[in-house]
LOSEVO-297511 format. One record per residue (C-alpha): residue in one letter; y, z, x. Coordinates in pm, whole numbers, plus 50000, padded with zeros to 5 digits. Layout:
AYZX
...
END
This chain:
M500064998050000
F502505003950304
T503434995450644
F504875025850836
Y507485018851081
N508745049251219
A509725070850903
C510215042850734
L507955019850512
T507294986250351
P505844993950019
T504244968249782
S504694988749495
F507115015249370
W506585047849216
L508735056148858
T509125086748760
G510295082648389
I512715111248299
P512695130748619
G512815170948576
L511265166648223
E507655152348276
S506315178948047
L508205165947783
H507135129347836
I504535126447510
W507755140647267
L510195116447442
S507995084947352
I508545096446991
P512315085846971
F512315066347218
G509305044247096
S511345047746733
M514395033746872
Y512415007147049
L510654996746723
V514104999046508
A515694978846768
V512604950446763
V512844948246345
G516374946946341
N517334918446557
V514164895946440
I515744904446087
I518684892346179
L517384863446363
A515504850346061
V518394860245788
V520504833945995
R517754809545994
M516774806245669
D520484804045498
H522044775345594
S525444788745505
L525104809545796
H525124784846033
Q528594791146192
P529484796746528
M530014836546437
Y526284841446353
F524824818846604
F526714843046848
L525284868946659
C521784857546721
M522374853247093
L523344885747065
A519774897246908
I518164876147171
I519574895547425
D519404927447266
L515564921147220
V514994911147631
L517094943947733
S515334965247553
T511614949547580
S512394949447976
T512404985448031
M510895000947702
P507494987547708
K506705000948065
L509195036347993
L506385042147684
A503655035747949
I504865063548157
F505015086647931
W501635076047734
F499565068548002
G501235077948330
A501415042248423
S504225050448681
N503155022048930
I505254990248938
G504704958649183
L507254951549409
N507874917649275
A507544931948905
C510324960149001
L512834932649121
A512114907248813
Q513034941048569
M516274944648779
F516934912848747
F516314908748347
I518304941148263
H521394934648486
C521554892348415
F521264896048036
A523454930248029
T525904903448172
V525254876447948
E525834898547674
S529264907147793
G529594868547829
V529054864247476
F530974891147382
L533984874747557
A533084838547386
M532894857347028
A536504869747074
F537524834947187
D536124824146830
R537824853446684
Y541184844146835
V540594811346738
A539504812446404
I542984833446313
C545904822946588
D544764785446478
P542474783046179
L543094749046079
R541504735646408
H538924761546456
T535844739846288
S537004713046554
V537274732546813
L534234756446772
T531654730946715
H527934739346730
E528214721647034
V530804741747186
V529064770247057
A525814759647250
Y528234753947584
L529714790547589
G526234803547514
L524694782347825
A527584789948029
A527364827447964
L523294826548070
L524324805248374
R527024831548475
G524564859848407
V521984840148665
L524464834348897
Y526024867348958
I522694887948944
G520164862949081
P521524873849434
L520964909949369
P517004911249386
L517114882749686
L519874908549886
I516844935049825
H513734915249910
L515654896550194
R518044925950396
L515964958650299
P512394957250366
L511924995350476
Y512215025150250
R512205061350305
T509865065950017
Q508255044649706
I509085066249456
I512275058049239
A513745088649075
H514355066748775
S512735051148422
Y512975017148556
C514164994748856
E518194997648832
H519614980849117
M521255013949278
A518065035849242
V516405009349454
V518975003449689
T519585044349803
L516035043249893
A516015018850175
C516465021750516
G518935000150702
D522834992650639
T523364988050258
T526854981750278
V526414944750175
N524134953649859
N526474981249744
L529754960249767
Y528034930349585
G527194957149304
M530504968749267
G531994931249283
I529904922648990
G530484955948784
F534174945548821
L534094908248750
V531684919048459
L533184951648303
I536814950548384
L537534914048366
D535814906148078
S537184938747897
L540954927047982
A540024892347875
I539094904447549
T541984926847477
A544254904447581
S542764880147321
Y543024910947052
V546544920547130
M547264885347010
I544994881346738
F546874917446607
R550204901946707
A549294869946442
V548024892146184
M551224916546205
G552894885646121
L550824877045760
A553044884845436
T551324911545267
P548854943045363
E545994931645173
A546324895145376
R546564914745706
L543534940445617
K541254911345502
T542114894645807
L541104921046031
G538374927545850
T536604898945987
C536774911746371
G535744947846224
S531974938546344
H532984922646685
I535334954546789
C532444977246649
A529604956346875
I532334954347152
L532364990047157
V528654998847096
F527794979147474
Y530974985947647
I531185025047569
P527655033847672
I528065015647985
A531055029448132
V529885064948033
S526725057948230
S528385044048528
L530945069948507
T528405096848497
H526635081648779
R529515077448998
F531275110648939
G529285132248769
H527125148149078
H526775178048925
V525365166748609
P521185173248643
P519675139348713
H517625138848358
I521135132648206
H521755105448414
I518095088448333
L518545097547977
L522295078647944
A520775051548134
N518075042047903
F519975052047596
Y523105023147666
L520054994447664
L518995008347332
I522085018447158
P523784983747156
P519964966747008
I520064994246735
L523294994046633
N524194953546654
P521844945846331
V523104978446171
V526754969546240
Y526534932446133
A524304938645812
V526824966245666
R529944950745743
T529304915845725
K529014906145354
Q527314871945406
I524254891245580
R524474918345357
E524344895745037
R521624877245185
L519664907145284
L519584920544965
Y518484885644799
I515474885245045
L514924925144961
K514784919644560
A512394885244577
G510204904344804
A510164931544575
P507334935644297
P507924927443941
R508794957343701
END
């Protein structure tokens, strides 16, 4: 399993601890985590099915929502099955290549999701600030290109992360990762040798994705609010802002857990390790759970379609 070089080793696999410090509670923790994963999968599959079945929902906003649903399924499935295997069977071992692949999918699709939120902000900006051109600007082809651009950006940004680890950091002090999944910094901190390049690249990507995307989204909503405040009546303002409500909620659900987890990881040195790991898992689970709920509750078309399907599937009295 290892090739030793002095005090360092070259592992072919790593050992994930799950939730460090709470090993005795792993079986009990599997209940809420398993339930949340099930809710996330079912909720996002329902959103995909509803949009696919109802042709009136084949509009840019709902296509972007489908992209979010697919991304959330990938994000939660990249981590939860392995975490549940650790909880239930003690299957903590993960191969080096599998670890790097998991790292890529987690960070890549989190980046893609941020890009989709940016595209959705552009969609809302055009719909409200230039409504007469919305259908000509946000065509199905343009929506597909925006989704593809978000995916390619994620691959280009995150692709070097596992490559830098594989090429620059072959030696490690231990194979034990005090985490429930192969997060970039959790792996890099175990490495022997100079990790400056890996640290700077990871921080640079975090700045580009979280800071610049959130600033661009904020700028778009500043222009949207200015346009809305120019409307004649309060009723028109509320109705127009209501079309943005679901998107704003989804953005907050995505960015707030990431910001809290990142700040706790960077500055919360006195926070117990299991709190760090629980927060890291929650930020991968909360958006997949809440996005379908937010859009099902706040979006009239999806809510009506869901009620119609439920009524149609109900047995006759």
